[in-house]
N, C-alpha and C positions, 0 to 999 in steps of 0.2 A: 333342504338339509344344508346346514352350515359346516364349513371345514375350518378346523382350528389352524390358524396361520402358523403358529409355532410348530405344530406337528408336521405341517406341509413343508416348512423350511428344513426341518430335520430330515424328513424323508428324501427331499431333493439333495440335501447335503450328503446323505449316505450314498446315494446313487453317484453323485459327483466324485466322492472319495473313492468309490469302487472303480469307476472308469479311469481315474487318474492312476491308481496303483496298478491296475491291470495293464494299462498302456506302458507304465514304467517297466513292468515285468516282461511285457511282450517285446519291447524294443531295446531294452538295456540289460536287465538282470539276467533273463534267460540266455540270450546270445553270448553275453560276456562270460557267464558261468560255464557254458558249454565250451567256449574257446579256451578258457583257463584249464578246464578239465582235460581237454585234448592236449594242451601244451604240457601239462604235468605227466600225462601218460606217455608222451613222446620224449620226455626228459628235457624239454626245452627250458623249463623253469623248475626250481626245487619243489618236491612234493609237499613240503611243510610250509610253503609260502602262504601268507594270508591274503584272501580275496574277499572284498565286501560283497561282490556279486554272488560268489559261492555261498557265503554265509546267509544271504538273504534269499537264496533260491529255494523255494519250497512253498507248497500251498498254505501251510500253517503260518509261515512268516508273512505271506501276502495278506492273509485274513487278519492277522494281528495288526499289520500296518493300516489296513482299511479301518478297523475299529478305532485305532489310536488317532488317525487323522480326522475321522468323523467326530469323535467325542471331544477332541481338543478344539477344533475350529468351528464346530457347529453346535456344541453344547456348552463347554466350559467358557469359551470366549463370550458367548451371549450372557452368561451369568456374571462374568467379570464386568461386562458393560453395564449390567443392571446395578452392580455395586457402585460403579462410577457415577451413574445417573442419580442414585440415591444420595451420594455424597455431594453432588452438585446442588441439590436442594438444601443440604446443610450449609453449604458455602454461601448460598443466597441469603441466609439468616432471615427467614420469613417472619420471625417474632423477635425483634431485637431486644436485648437485655435492658431492663429498666429497674430502678429502685422503687418505682411506684407500685403499690399493692393492687391486686385485682380483686374486686368485690364480685359477689354472685351476679349483681345487676349488670356489671360491665363485662362479664365473661363472654357473652355473645358478641359484643362489639369487637373483642379481640380476634374473632374469627375472620373479620373482613379482609385483613392482609392475606390470609390463607385462601379465601375465596377468589382473590384476584390472581392467584397463581394459574398458570396454564392448566387445562383440564388433565393432561397427562401427569403433571407434577402433583396435582391434588390427590392422586391415587398412591403416591409414594408413602413410605413409612412415617416420616416426620410429620407431614400434614395430617395424616390419619391419627397419629398419637396425640397431636395437639388438639385436634377437633374432639376426640374422645374425652380428653381431659377437661376441656372447657365446657363441653355439653354436660358432662357428669357433674361438674362443680355447679353449673347453673341449675341443674335439676335437684341435686341433693345437698349442696352447701357443705359437703364433707371432704376435707383435704385427704383423709385416709382413703376414701373411695377413689379419689382422683389418682392418687399414687398407685393404687392397685390396678386401676384402669390402664394407666400407662404401661405398667409391668405386664399386664395381660396382652396388650397389643404387641409389645416386643417379643413376648414368649410365643405368641401365635405366628409372628413373622419368622422366628427361628424354626418353628415346626414346619412352616411352609417351605423355607429354604432347604430344610432337611429332606422333605418329600421330593423336592425338585432334583435333589442329588442322587435319587435312586438309580437312574439310568447310568450315571457316571460311575457310581460304586459297582454296579453290575459289570460294566465294561472293565473296570480295574480288576475285578475278580476273574472275568472271562479270559482276558489276554494271557495270564500265566497258565490257565487251564488249557487253552488251545495249544500253547507251547508244549505242555506235558503230553497232550494228545499226539503231537508230532514226534515227541521222544519215544512214546510207546510204538507208534507206527514205524519209526525208523529202526528201532531195536527188533521189532517183529520181522520187518523186511530183511534185516541183516541175518537174523537166525534162519530165515527161510532160504537164504542164499549160501549159508555156511557150507552145507554138504557139497553143493556144486563147486564152491571155491576150493574146498579141500581136494576134490577129485581132479580139478583142472589146474590147481596150483596158482590160480589168479584170484587174489583177495580184493582186487579193486572194487567189485560190486559191494562187498561186505563193508569195506571202509567208507564207501560212498553213502550207504544206508546209515551207518553209524554217525557219519558227518551230519546227515539230515536230522538225526535224533538229537544231537547236542546243539546244533545251530538253531533249531526251532526254539528250544528252551532258552538259549542265550538271548536271542532277539526278543522273545516274550518277556523275559525278566528285565531287560534293559528298558523296554517300552513301559513296563509296569512301574519301574522306579521313577521314570520321568512323570508318568501320569499321577502317581501318588503324591509326588512333590507338588504338582499343580493343584491337586485336590486339597491338600493341606493348606496351601497358600490361599486358595479361594475360601475355605472355611474360616481361616484366620481373618481374612478381609471382611467376611460377612458378620462374624461375631464382633469384630471391632466396630463395624458400622452400627449394629444394634446397640452396643454399649454407648456409642457417641450420641445416638438418638435419645436414648433413655437419659443420659446425662444432660443433654440439651433441654429436654422437657423438664427435668428437675430444676435446672438453673433458671430457665427463662419463663417457666410457667408455674410448676408446683410450688416452688419456694416463695413465689410472689402472691399466692392466694391468701386472701384475708379471711381468717376464720370468723364467721359471724358471732356476734355477742349472744 
């Protein structure tokens, strides 16, 4: 049984992100939040003072941070690297521009520079699109079929990239949802403590529960904003890459094809 290396890396990354965030909460966020809460109760610092540790303190905030750290560094960064590797093939210019026309008989010879590329680069979008175009022209001698073939390869690549982004989009939806779960939990906890607070005259537990409610949503929305910005940036880079590949194929290959008499 073979194990997908990409899935294994993502699984290890999720475990690493979880351990890192849990250690952060164990040794910094939790102790500092407790110290700040005690200082506020003793009147040593103003009750309305802002504390990052208090804002982050909560199970929902910790889970949101784990998901954010995992998806950014072990999913999005890998996709950004893929875009960079695809662009490096473009920069190598595997089929330099020439005014000389390409005949059906010469189309297979034009593949030789592509075949000399490293095996990993041959699987990239640009070599695949060029090979499809040249082989289609050699077989059918139709420039219209070649243009459609290049467009088909680029559309398939966009669909593949869209499918790869499924996990990222799910996390972008899940983070605010987890924040709202913390809000509901905090409000429910505060309402449960309200009667005891009225009887004892101490509303500190109620305000603490409400603080959890609003802090979880605040952290979740901030993380979601940053994540959505990265997602839109990635999608823009991917679409720009596909457009550049299609334009390269048109200028360096399709427009040079000589229609047979």
